[in-house]
C-alpha positions as CSV (number, residue, x, y, z in Angstrom):
1,R,0.0,0.0,0.0
2,N,1.1,3.6,-0.5
3,Q,2.7,5.3,2.4
4,D,1.3,8.7,3.5
5,P,4.2,11.1,3.8
6,L,2.4,13.1,6.4
7,N,1.9,9.9,8.5
8,P,5.2,8.0,8.4
9,V,5.3,4.3,9.2
10,D,6.4,3.4,12.7
11,S,9.6,1.5,13.1
12,A,8.0,-1.9,13.7
13,D,6.0,-1.7,10.5
14,Y,9.1,-0.5,8.6
15,A,11.1,-3.5,9.9
16,V,8.4,-5.9,8.8
17,Q,8.4,-4.4,5.3
18,L,12.2,-4.8,5.1
19,A,12.0,-8.4,6.3
20,T,9.3,-9.1,3.7
21,F,11.4,-7.6,0.8
22,S,14.4,-9.6,2.0
23,G,12.4,-12.8,2.1
24,V,11.1,-12.2,-1.5
25,E,14.6,-11.5,-2.7
26,Q,16.0,-14.7,-1.1
27,Q,13.1,-16.7,-2.7
28,M,14.0,-15.4,-6.1
29,K,17.7,-16.3,-5.6
30,T,16.7,-19.8,-4.4
31,N,14.6,-20.3,-7.5
32,Q,17.5,-19.3,-9.7
33,L,19.8,-21.7,-7.9
34,L,17.4,-24.6,-8.2
35,G,17.0,-23.9,-12.0
36,S,20.8,-23.9,-12.3
37,L,21.1,-27.2,-10.3
38,S,18.4,-28.8,-12.5
39,S,20.2,-28.0,-15.7
40,Q,23.5,-29.3,-14.2
41,F,21.8,-32.6,-13.3
42,G,20.5,-32.8,-16.9
43,V,24.1,-32.4,-18.2
44,L,25.3,-35.0,-15.6
45,G,22.5,-37.4,-16.8
46,M,23.6,-37.0,-20.5
47,A,27.2,-37.5,-19.5
48,Q,26.3,-40.8,-17.9
49,L,24.1,-41.8,-20.9
50,A,27.0,-41.1,-23.3
51,A,28.6,-44.3,-22.0
52,W,25.5,-46.2,-23.2
53,V,26.0,-45.3,-26.8
54,G,27.2,-48.3,-28.7
55,Q,25.8,-50.8,-26.2
56,E,22.7,-52.8,-26.7
57,A,19.6,-51.9,-24.7
58,R,16.6,-54.2,-23.9
59,A,13.2,-52.6,-23.9
60,A,9.6,-53.4,-24.9
61,V,9.5,-51.2,-28.0
62,P,9.1,-51.8,-31.7
63,V,11.9,-53.9,-33.2
64,Y,14.1,-53.0,-36.2
65,L,14.8,-56.1,-38.3
66,G,17.9,-55.8,-40.4
67,A,20.3,-58.4,-41.7
68,D,21.1,-59.9,-38.3
69,P,18.8,-61.9,-36.0
70,V,17.2,-60.0,-33.1
71,T,17.5,-61.2,-29.5
72,L,14.1,-61.3,-27.8
73,T,13.0,-61.9,-24.2
74,Y,9.5,-62.7,-23.2
75,A,7.5,-64.3,-20.3
76,P,4.8,-66.8,-21.2
77,A,1.9,-67.3,-18.8
78,A,2.8,-69.7,-16.0
79,Q,0.3,-72.3,-17.1
80,A,1.2,-72.1,-20.8
81,D,2.2,-75.1,-22.8
82,R,2.5,-73.2,-26.0
83,A,3.6,-69.6,-26.9
84,V,3.1,-67.7,-30.2
85,L,5.1,-64.7,-31.3
86,V,2.8,-62.3,-33.2
87,V,4.5,-59.9,-35.6
88,K,2.8,-56.8,-37.0
89,N,4.1,-54.3,-39.5
90,L,3.8,-50.6,-39.2
91,N,0.3,-50.7,-40.5
92,G,-0.8,-53.0,-37.7
93,E,-1.3,-56.0,-40.0
94,V,-0.2,-59.4,-38.7
95,V,2.6,-60.6,-41.0
96,S,3.8,-63.6,-38.9
97,R,2.6,-65.9,-36.2
98,E,5.5,-68.1,-35.0
99,D,5.5,-70.8,-32.4
100,V,8.3,-70.1,-29.9
101,T,9.6,-72.0,-26.9
102,V,7.8,-71.7,-23.7
103,S,10.7,-70.3,-21.8
104,T,12.1,-67.1,-20.3
105,E,15.5,-67.8,-22.0
106,P,16.5,-65.3,-24.8
107,Y,15.2,-66.2,-28.3
108,E,17.0,-65.4,-31.5
109,W,14.3,-64.2,-33.9
110,L,15.3,-64.5,-37.6
111,G,12.2,-62.5,-39.0
112,A,10.1,-64.7,-41.2
113,D,6.6,-64.2,-42.5
114,I,3.7,-66.6,-42.2
115,A,4.9,-68.6,-45.2
116,G,8.4,-68.8,-43.8
117,N,10.0,-66.3,-46.2
118,P,12.3,-63.6,-44.7
119,L,10.6,-60.4,-43.8
120,D,11.8,-57.1,-45.4
121,N,14.1,-55.0,-43.3
122,G,12.0,-52.6,-41.2
123,I,10.3,-51.9,-38.0
124,Y,7.9,-54.4,-36.5
125,T,5.8,-54.7,-33.3
126,L,6.0,-57.9,-31.4
127,S,3.7,-59.5,-28.8
128,L,3.4,-62.9,-27.2
129,E,0.2,-65.0,-26.9
130,S,0.2,-67.8,-24.3
131,Y,-1.9,-70.9,-24.7
132,R,-2.9,-74.0,-22.7
133,G,-4.1,-76.4,-25.2
134,E,-6.2,-74.4,-27.6
135,E,-7.3,-71.8,-25.0
136,Q,-5.5,-68.5,-25.0
137,L,-4.4,-67.4,-21.5
138,G,-5.1,-63.7,-21.0
139,L,-4.2,-60.9,-23.3
140,P,-1.0,-60.8,-25.4
141,T,2.0,-59.6,-23.5
142,A,4.9,-57.4,-24.4
143,V,8.1,-58.8,-25.9
144,E,11.4,-57.1,-25.2
145,S,14.2,-56.9,-27.7
146,Y,17.9,-55.9,-27.7
147,A,19.0,-53.1,-30.1
148,Q,22.1,-51.0,-30.3
149,I,21.9,-47.5,-28.9
150,M,22.9,-45.0,-31.6
151,E,22.2,-41.7,-29.8
152,A,21.2,-40.2,-26.5
153,R,19.1,-37.0,-26.4
154,G,18.0,-34.8,-23.6
155,G,14.5,-33.4,-23.5
156,T,11.7,-31.9,-21.4
157,N,10.5,-35.4,-20.5
158,G,13.9,-36.7,-19.7
159,P,16.6,-38.5,-21.7
160,T,15.6,-40.4,-24.8
161,L,17.7,-43.0,-26.5
162,V,17.6,-43.6,-30.3
163,L,18.1,-47.3,-31.1
164,Q,19.2,-48.9,-34.4
165,G,16.6,-48.3,-37.1
166,G,15.5,-45.0,-35.5
167,V,13.3,-46.5,-32.8
168,E,13.2,-44.1,-29.8
169,V,12.8,-45.1,-26.2
170,A,12.8,-43.2,-22.9
171,A,15.9,-44.1,-20.8
172,T,13.6,-45.1,-18.0
173,Q,12.1,-47.9,-20.2
174,I,15.4,-49.7,-20.6
175,T,15.4,-52.9,-18.6
176,A,18.9,-54.2,-19.4
177,L,22.2,-53.2,-21.1
178,R,24.9,-55.4,-22.7
179,V,28.0,-55.0,-24.7
180,P,27.5,-56.2,-28.3
């Protein structure tokens, strides 16, 4: 509020006003320091992720199929006696249904269509259906794959990794790393 020059503020009110101004100034400095720390942590995170480039990351994301087999990991339902790998192209069309071992061991996927012919190089979405006899057990589950990390990027939602074939994944979605 405006101060009346004919009625000056008493010393107690003056001290309260000074303390309030000082508190606001300190809060502004604190906010600036927190912003600086936040950006420094972002740089630190990128420095740590730089060591990931060139390694292979495992995540439940679309798979890039190139010339080499792709290592997959999946978890069939506990009661399953049969598991089927379902492969969809970028249009969401099923291009392959392949019986796979009922195991949690890594699986080398060669990338063949329903007729057994090699699939074209490209990006595919994989899921796993679990069966007991002819009965499907629950909904299809995610399949994780290994792919080489080509790039690490910072962003407003945290670090993003670019995998072989251009597939992007948040660093928080990586479940394993290995040296190729």
